[in-house]
N, C-alpha and C positions, 0 to 999 in steps of 0.2 A: 437802590443803591447795587449799581452794579461789581459785579467779581471784580478782585485785584489780577488775578492773575489770570491770561490767557493764550490757548491751545490749538494747534491745527489739529483737527479731526478729518481723516476718512472719511467722504463721503458712505462710501461702503460698509465704512464700521458704525452708522446710523441704521440703527435697527427702529421702528416707534418711536416710543421713548426712552428707547435703551442707547449707551454708545462706547464704544471704547477704543484709548488712545492704543496708537501704535506703540512702536518698540522706544524710539530715540524719546518721544513724545512721555511717555511712562516712565522712562529713565529720569529724564528731566525733573521731571514733578515727583518722584522719588526720592533721587536722589541729591539736586541740585536744589531744588525748592521745599523738599522735605512735606509736601500734602499728608494728608489726614484723612480720613475718614469722614464725611458728614461736611466735608470743606466745598464751597458751590465757588464754582471756575467757570469761563466765556469758554465756549468752541467755536470756533469757524473751521468752516468745508473750504473755502479758499475758493466757491464757485456763487457767493451769494449768502448765504445762512450760516446765521450767527443762533449761539444758545445760552443758556444758562442752564449749569447742570451740577448734577452733589453726586458728592463721590460714596460708592459704598463697595468697594476693593479697590486694593493697591496692592495685590499679590502682584505675579509678574508682567499683567498690565492693567492701568490703570482705567476701569469702568466703572457704571454709575448710572444714575437715571435725569432725565432731561425736563429739566421745569419749566421753561420758559424759552417761547423759537422767535426768531427778531429775524425775519427776510428783508435781504440789502443791508445789516446794520455796517454802519458806519460809510455807506456809500454816496457819491454824488446825485441828482434828479439825473445832469447829461452827461455823454460822454466825452471823457476829454485821454485824449493820447497825446504822446512823445516821442518825436521823432531829433533823436539828438545825436552829435557828431560824437564820436569818442573823444575823449580830453585824458590828463594823466590821471592815472588810475586811480589814486585818493578821488582828487575832484570827480571821478566819474562816478565810484563808489557813494560817496557824499551824495551827489546828483539821484544818483536810483533809491536811497532814504529817505529821504525830502520827496522828490516826487508820486513814492508811497504813497509818505501820509497825506502830502496832497489831493489824493483822491482818482491818481490815473490811472486807465483799465488797462492802457497796454505803452510797452519801448520797448521802439524800434531804433538803437544802434545806429548812427550810421556813419559811414569811412568817406569822408571828403577829400575833397583833389590839398586842400594844406590840414589835415590831419597830419598831427606827430603821432600819434597811436595808429594802427590799422586794425590789432587785435584784442579782445577781450578774457579775460578766465567766467566764460558762461557761468559754469559752475556756482564757483563764488561767489559772483553776479545774484542768480537766482537764490542761491541761500540768501544775501541782504535783503532782498526783496522779500521773501515772504518771513525774516522778523521783523520788520519793518510792519512788514501791514499786521503778523501778530504787536506787536508792542501800539500802535493805537488802534486794536480791536476793528482793521477792516476785514469782512465774509470773504471780498470778492479781493483775490491776488493780482495785481497784474499782471498779464500777459507778457514777458519778455522773450523778446526775436533775438535770431544771430543778426550780425551786423548787415548789413545790404550799402550799396551806394545812390546815390540821389535821384538814378535813369529807373530806378527798379519801385523804388520809393513811390516815384511820382505815378506809375506804370499801375502800382496794384493800386490806387485811389480808392478808398472808402472814406466816405463823408467829406467834409471839407478839411484842406489843408491851408495853416495861418503861417507867419513865418515874422519873428522880430528881424528889423532892416536901419541900420541906425537915420538913413536921408527918406526915411519913410513920412508920408505926410500926414498919414493919422494916424492915433493914438490905440490900443485894442477895446478900449470904450465902446469908440466909436466905429466900430468896425460891425457888417452884421450878418452876425454868426449863427449855424444850424446848432442844429442838438447833438450834433458827436462833431468836433473839435480832435484835428492833428497838428498840436503846433511844432515848427517847424528848428533846429536852434544848430547855430553854424558852430565853428574850432575854433580858439582863440584867434587866430587869424583872417576868421571871416569867413565869408563864403568868396569862391572865384564870382569873374563876371560871367561864364560860362552856368556854371551851379545857379546863381541868379538868373539866367536868359530862361533855363529848364522851370524853372518855377514859375518863372510871367506867363511861360506860354502854358503854362499847366493852369494857370487861373487862379496861383498861390494868392492871398489875400495879405499882404505887408503892413506891421505895425513898427508903430518905436518905443520905444519904453526910456524917453528922456533925452537928454545933453551929455551924459557922463556914458564913456564906453563901458561896458561891464563884462566881465570873466563869463563865459557858457554857463556855467552852472546860474550863477547869479541871476543871465536875465530867460532862463528856463524858469527855476523859481519864481522868479518876478512876476511872470507868465501867468504861470498855472496857480497862483495867484491872489491876481485879478481873473482870472474866469472862472475861480470861487466864489468870488466878489460877484460877478455878474451872473453865474448862473444858480444864486442860494435864491 
């Protein structure tokens, strides 16, 4: 049975079978959750390692002994990235949370021609990603990037790009996918002809998500859920 509570542990604060939480995580464990000595907790180092550990000290910093190491705890076998247009803050933050829960490795916000939002609060967004990763017990925290435009995204190609498009002829399950995929999702007003042309020229594969017009965050979550099923 896995522990109820999960915490971020800096990889530098894991030495052999010993660990120590940083000040913020220690305060949360002590003052908010009021954990006691001998309690077993889950540790996540953000770079792919999970641990079950027992607390032996709750003084200034929470520390203790690692009793089990679990490489790639909570991680998918394949690499899935999300390149999503910036949308209204509440919806974008909801998307960050759910994309993290659905196992994305990287999140690349996009500033597209029809985006209403052109900026994001990076620090706040980063905290949402980390909090969500801890909540769902992911040992590898998604890498969040600063916003870029479509041209720069396609130029810095790494792996296979796919994108949801209303009039695409194939469903996501009909595409021939690699093990390293990035899903491109447009804004509420959809991609412009120029952006669609850029994606076609770059060899992006298009798929449809049915006959209903979906909000950006819904389209992203739908796509990621299907990919999880296909890559399982």
